[in-house]
N, C-alpha and C positions, 0 to 999 in steps of 0.2 A: 480718164487718163491713167495709164498703167504706171504703177509705182516701181521705181528701180530699187532692187534689193540693196541694202546697205553694203554688202560685200562687193557690189559691182559699181561703186561710186567712181566717177570720173575724176574726182578731186583727190589729190594726195595731201594727207595731213602730216604735219602742219604746213600751211602755205598762206601767202598773202592773197586775199580774195576781195575783188571789188564788188560793191553793191551800189546800185543806183536807187536813189530816193528822190521823189518829187512831191512838192507841196506848194500851197499858196505862199507867195513872198511874205515874210514876216521878219521883223528885226531879230527875233529869238530863234528862228528856224535852225540855223547851224548849231547853236549852243544846245538846243533841245535834242536834236538828233545825235549830237556828240554825246550827250548824257545817256541816252538810251544805249548807244553802242558801247560805251564804257562799262555798262552792266554786264556785257557779254565778252568784252575784250579789254582787260585792264591795261594792256600795252598801247591802246589806241590814244592818239593825240590829234590836235587841230591840224597838224602838218599832213595828216592822212585824209584831209577833206578837200575836194575840189568842188567849187560852187559855180553854177552858171545860171544866169537869169533867162527866162523865156524871152522871145522876141518882143513882146509887149510889156514884159516885166511883171506880169501877174503871178507867175510861178517861178520857183527856184528849183533847179535840179542839182542834186549833190551826188558825188561819187565818193563813197567812204570805203577805204581799203582796210579790211580787218585782218587780223591774224587768226585764220580758221584752224582750229585744233580738232574739230570733230563735226560730223554731220548733225549731231544733236545740237551743238552750239549754233550752227548756221540756221537750222530749222527754228530754234527758239528766238534767235535774233530777227529772222524774217517775220515771224508771228508777232513779236513785240512791235516792230516798225509798222507793219501793216495795220495793227490795231490802234496806233497812235492817232489822235484826232487831227494832228497837223499834217499827216501824210496822206497823199492821194494814191501814189503808185510806188511799189517796191519791185525792183528787177535784179 
């Protein structure tokens, strides 16, 4: 896949940016993902999380809306979320 040069980013910074995160349903899933996001966006809070269970309840999908200030910040956040053991998918 061809990398987009930083100067050609389609995102204007700063802006609110939604990220979808999915993982197995767990009592601490929302709190855990919130803690990861807070490392990259100190303005983040629980009101910026939307949670939806899967049809059978085995998985939980979250939409976290972060205040994106740079591409580096978003790249680092995606990397941290993708590497977390509770996370299956980040979009």
